[in-house]
C-alpha positions as CSV (number, residue, x, y, z in Angstrom):
1,M,1.3,-29.2,15.6
2,N,-0.9,-27.4,18.0
3,N,-2.7,-24.1,17.3
4,K,-0.1,-21.9,18.9
5,G,2.6,-23.5,16.7
6,Q,0.6,-23.0,13.6
7,I,0.1,-19.3,14.4
8,I,3.8,-18.8,14.9
9,F,4.6,-20.7,11.7
10,K,2.1,-18.7,9.7
11,F,3.5,-15.4,11.0
12,M,6.9,-16.6,10.0
13,L,5.7,-17.2,6.5
14,F,4.0,-13.8,6.5
15,S,7.3,-12.2,7.5
16,L,9.1,-14.1,4.8
17,V,6.7,-12.9,2.1
18,L,7.0,-9.3,3.3
19,L,10.8,-9.6,3.4
20,F,10.8,-10.9,-0.1
21,A,8.6,-8.0,-1.2
22,I,10.9,-5.5,0.4
23,I,13.9,-7.0,-1.3
24,I,12.3,-7.0,-4.7
25,I,10.9,-3.4,-4.4
26,S,14.2,-1.7,-5.2
27,P,14.8,-3.4,-8.6
28,I,11.1,-2.9,-9.6
29,K,11.4,0.8,-8.7
30,S,14.6,1.2,-10.8
31,V,12.9,-0.6,-13.8
32,I,9.9,1.7,-13.5
33,E,12.1,4.8,-13.4
34,D,14.1,3.6,-16.4
35,S,11.0,2.9,-18.5
36,R,9.5,6.3,-17.7
37,G,12.7,8.2,-18.3
38,D,14.0,10.1,-21.4
39,D,15.0,7.0,-23.2
40,G,11.7,5.2,-22.5
41,L,8.1,6.4,-22.5
42,Q,9.0,10.1,-21.9
43,C,6.0,10.5,-19.5
44,S,7.0,14.1,-18.7
45,L,6.2,15.4,-22.2
46,S,3.1,17.5,-22.6
47,T,2.3,16.1,-26.0
48,L,1.5,12.5,-25.1
49,T,-0.9,10.4,-27.0
50,V,-3.7,8.7,-25.1
51,G,-2.0,5.3,-25.4
52,T,1.3,6.6,-24.0
53,A,-0.5,8.4,-21.2
54,L,-2.3,5.2,-20.2
55,T,0.9,3.2,-20.4
56,C,2.6,5.8,-18.1
57,I,-0.3,5.4,-15.6
58,V,-0.2,1.6,-15.7
59,T,3.6,1.8,-15.2
60,D,3.1,4.0,-12.2
61,L,0.7,1.6,-10.7
62,I,3.0,-1.5,-10.8
63,L,4.7,-0.7,-7.5
64,P,1.5,-0.1,-5.4
65,Y,-0.1,-3.2,-6.9
66,F,3.0,-5.3,-6.1
67,I,3.0,-4.1,-2.5
68,L,-0.7,-4.7,-2.2
69,T,-0.4,-8.2,-3.7
70,A,2.5,-9.1,-1.3
71,V,0.5,-7.9,1.8
72,L,-2.6,-9.8,0.6
73,V,-0.6,-13.0,0.0
74,G,1.0,-12.7,3.4
75,G,-2.4,-12.1,5.0
76,G,-3.9,-15.1,3.1
77,I,-1.1,-17.3,4.5
78,V,-2.0,-16.2,8.0
79,Q,-5.8,-16.6,7.5
80,F,-5.6,-19.9,5.7
81,K,-6.8,-22.8,7.9
82,Q,-5.9,-26.4,7.3
């Protein structure tokens, strides 16, 4: 495969990774909302322990880290040279 064909193939893989990430974001978001809700961690309370507060922060960071990981994996596919 020539260089132009490899670039097109890599961008197709990059698009596939981003499409997969977009499809998976909605279930991840609902799981995060459920875990932070009244039945879960109860992150809206003012009397949180330090451990619960840190757990709430880490739970909030799951979605941005997932998006960042998907973009970096897609970018790695584009930049990888064989």
